[in-house]
C-alpha positions as CSV (number, residue, x, y, z in Angstrom):
1,M,6.0,-47.5,20.7
2,S,3.8,-46.0,18.9
3,R,4.9,-43.6,15.6
4,E,3.4,-40.6,17.5
5,S,5.5,-40.9,20.7
6,I,8.7,-41.6,18.3
7,H,8.1,-38.4,16.6
8,D,7.5,-36.6,19.9
9,D,10.8,-38.0,21.3
10,Q,13.0,-36.3,18.3
11,P,14.9,-33.1,18.8
12,L,13.7,-30.0,17.6
13,G,15.2,-28.8,14.5
14,M,17.6,-25.3,14.7
15,T,16.8,-24.4,11.2
16,V,14.1,-21.5,11.2
17,H,12.8,-22.1,7.4
18,S,9.8,-20.3,8.1
19,M,10.8,-16.8,8.9
20,P,11.2,-14.4,5.9
21,T,14.4,-13.0,4.7
22,P,15.1,-9.6,4.6
23,Q,14.9,-9.8,0.6
24,E,11.3,-11.0,1.1
25,I,10.3,-8.4,3.4
26,G,11.4,-6.0,0.7
27,S,10.6,-7.6,-2.3
28,S,8.0,-5.2,-3.5
29,P,9.1,-2.8,-6.0
30,Q,6.4,-0.1,-4.7
31,V,7.6,-0.6,-1.2
32,R,11.3,-0.4,-1.8
33,T,10.6,2.8,-3.9
34,R,8.4,4.4,-1.2
35,V,10.9,3.7,1.5
36,G,13.5,5.5,-0.8
37,R,11.7,8.7,-1.3
38,W,11.2,8.9,2.5
39,K,15.2,8.4,2.9
40,M,15.6,11.1,0.5
41,L,13.2,13.6,2.0
42,L,14.5,12.9,5.3
43,V,18.2,13.5,3.8
44,L,16.8,16.7,2.4
45,L,15.1,18.1,5.5
46,I,18.1,17.5,7.8
47,C,20.5,19.5,5.3
48,A,18.0,22.1,5.2
49,A,17.2,22.4,9.1
50,P,20.0,24.8,9.8
51,V,19.4,27.3,6.8
52,V,15.7,27.2,7.7
53,A,16.3,27.6,11.7
54,S,18.7,30.5,11.0
55,Y,16.7,32.5,8.8
56,F,13.5,31.8,10.8
57,S,15.4,33.2,13.8
58,Y,16.5,36.4,12.3
59,Y,13.3,36.9,10.2
60,V,10.5,35.9,12.4
61,V,11.7,35.4,16.1
62,R,13.0,38.6,16.5
63,P,13.5,39.7,20.5
64,Q,10.8,42.5,21.2
65,G,12.3,45.9,20.9
66,R,15.1,44.6,18.8
67,R,15.0,46.6,15.2
68,N,17.2,46.3,12.1
69,Y,18.9,49.4,11.0
70,G,18.4,48.3,7.5
71,D,15.3,47.1,5.6
72,L,14.8,43.5,4.9
73,I,13.4,43.0,1.3
74,E,10.5,40.7,1.2
75,P,10.4,39.0,-0.9
76,Q,14.0,38.5,-1.7
77,R,15.2,39.1,-5.0
78,P,17.5,36.4,-6.8
79,V,20.6,37.8,-8.6
80,P,19.6,38.2,-12.5
81,A,21.8,36.7,-15.0
82,L,22.9,39.9,-16.2
83,L,26.4,40.4,-17.9
84,A,29.1,42.1,-16.3
85,H,32.7,43.3,-17.0
86,D,35.5,43.3,-14.6
87,L,38.1,46.5,-14.9
88,Q,39.8,44.3,-17.4
89,G,37.1,43.9,-19.7
90,K,36.6,40.2,-18.6
91,E,33.0,39.1,-18.9
92,V,31.5,38.2,-15.5
93,N,27.9,36.7,-15.2
94,L,26.4,38.5,-12.3
95,Q,25.1,35.4,-10.8
96,T,28.6,34.5,-9.6
97,L,27.7,36.7,-6.5
98,R,26.7,34.0,-4.3
99,D,28.4,31.7,-1.7
100,Q,29.1,34.6,0.4
101,F,27.4,37.3,2.0
102,F,28.1,40.5,-0.4
103,L,28.0,44.2,0.7
104,I,27.2,46.1,-2.5
105,S,27.5,50.2,-3.3
106,V,26.6,51.3,-6.9
107,G,28.1,54.5,-8.7
108,G,30.0,56.0,-11.7
109,G,33.6,55.2,-12.4
110,A,34.6,58.8,-11.7
111,C,33.7,58.3,-8.2
112,D,32.9,61.6,-6.7
113,A,33.3,62.2,-2.9
114,A,30.3,60.6,-1.5
115,C,31.2,57.2,-3.7
116,V,34.7,57.3,-2.0
117,N,33.0,57.7,1.5
118,R,30.7,54.4,0.7
119,L,33.8,52.5,-0.5
120,Y,35.7,53.4,2.6
121,F,32.8,52.6,4.9
122,Q,32.2,49.3,2.9
123,R,35.8,48.0,3.6
124,Q,35.9,49.3,7.2
125,L,32.6,47.6,7.9
126,R,34.0,44.2,6.4
127,E,37.2,44.7,8.5
128,G,35.1,45.5,11.6
129,L,33.7,41.6,11.5
130,G,37.1,40.3,12.6
131,A,37.1,36.6,12.2
132,E,33.8,36.7,10.4
133,K,35.0,38.9,7.5
134,D,35.9,36.2,5.2
135,R,32.4,35.3,4.8
136,L,31.4,38.7,3.5
137,D,32.9,40.4,0.3
138,W,32.5,43.9,-0.8
139,V,31.5,44.8,-4.2
140,W,31.3,48.1,-6.3
141,L,29.2,47.8,-9.1
142,I,30.1,50.6,-11.7
143,T,27.1,51.7,-14.2
144,D,29.1,53.5,-16.5
145,D,32.4,53.4,-18.7
146,V,34.2,56.1,-17.3
147,P,38.0,54.9,-16.2
148,V,38.2,54.6,-12.3
149,P,40.8,57.1,-10.9
150,D,44.2,55.6,-10.5
151,A,44.4,57.2,-6.9
152,L,41.6,54.9,-6.2
153,Q,43.0,51.7,-7.1
154,P,44.9,51.3,-4.1
155,G,42.0,51.3,-1.9
156,L,40.0,48.5,-3.9
157,K,42.2,46.1,-3.1
158,G,40.3,43.1,-2.0
159,A,36.9,44.4,-3.7
160,I,35.2,42.9,-6.2
161,V,34.6,46.0,-8.9
162,L,32.2,45.1,-11.9
163,R,30.8,47.3,-14.7
164,V,26.7,46.7,-14.9
165,P,24.4,48.9,-16.9
166,E,22.6,50.9,-14.7
167,A,19.2,50.4,-16.5
168,A,19.6,46.4,-16.2
169,L,20.7,46.9,-12.5
170,S,17.9,48.9,-11.9
171,A,15.5,46.1,-12.5
172,W,17.4,44.3,-9.5
173,L,18.2,46.5,-7.0
174,Q,15.9,49.5,-5.9
175,P,16.4,52.6,-3.9
176,Q,14.0,54.2,-1.3
177,A,11.4,56.4,-3.0
178,G,13.0,59.8,-3.8
179,H,16.6,58.4,-3.5
180,A,19.0,57.4,-6.3
181,L,20.6,53.8,-6.4
182,S,24.1,55.2,-5.7
183,E,22.9,56.3,-2.1
184,H,22.3,52.9,-0.4
185,L,24.4,49.8,0.2
186,Y,22.6,46.6,-0.4
187,V,23.5,43.3,1.0
188,V,23.0,39.7,-1.0
189,D,23.2,36.5,0.9
190,P,25.0,33.4,0.2
191,M,21.8,31.8,-1.9
192,G,22.4,34.4,-4.4
193,N,19.1,36.9,-3.0
194,W,19.2,40.6,-2.4
195,M,17.7,40.7,1.5
196,M,19.0,44.1,2.8
197,R,18.9,47.6,2.2
198,F,20.6,50.1,4.4
199,P,19.6,53.6,4.6
200,P,20.7,56.4,2.1
201,G,24.2,57.6,3.1
202,I,26.6,56.4,5.6
203,S,29.1,58.2,8.1
204,I,30.6,57.7,11.3
205,Q,27.5,58.4,13.1
206,T,25.8,55.8,11.1
207,A,28.2,53.2,10.3
208,P,27.4,51.2,13.9
209,G,23.7,50.8,12.8
210,H,25.3,48.8,9.5
211,K,28.0,46.7,11.7
212,R,25.0,45.8,14.1
213,D,23.0,44.2,11.2
214,L,25.8,42.6,9.7
215,E,27.1,40.9,12.7
216,R,23.5,39.8,13.3
217,L,23.6,38.2,9.8
218,M,26.9,36.4,10.6
219,R,25.5,34.8,13.8
220,A,22.3,33.9,12.5
221,S,24.2,31.9,9.7
222,A,27.0,30.7,11.4
223,G,25.3,27.2,11.5
224,W,25.2,26.7,8.1
225,H,27.4,29.3,6.1
226,K,31.2,28.7,5.9
227,V,33.7,30.6,3.9
228,G,32.7,29.7,0.3
229,R,35.1,31.5,-1.8
């Protein structure tokens, strides 16, 4: 029997030595770095998708005939690093106003009749959101050092009350032309951006417009924003 036929009769080996291992496939540092960057980008896109989609639907894809009662602020203005004080005198950085939606009013500590009216409707608008109310906080920014009347204190339960110099605050929030800063209610989103301003004044007739806009915000952000505070 020839040598060739002997080799032909031998069984095939079961070990596949010629196939590359996973380590050999990804052995190049450049390849591993490139793959890692693509994976990180993919994760970031997946995390950001709900936020982008909700804002796109609210700001861009608006059903025909639908109008916001409040004015959308474009571009949005981030909360500045202003130093505020609570009613006990403790220092608070205004940039802590994030991770929630915030409904903000502005006024002096003496709080005249119009101020009391705004605070009342702020509280009522939040309560009117029902199960979604814990996603929105109401805030009163006081622009002077005048003591808050004792009679007003019980009605402020659950509110965030901070003193902020009016001049510094005016560099961030702005009223409509011809109106005062204190005449509006303002909305800040969970990323810490001022994004909406309601028309001057609020009453039993105009409050439904405020409520509709707030409800739309809650629905548009439901996929990505939960109670954060």
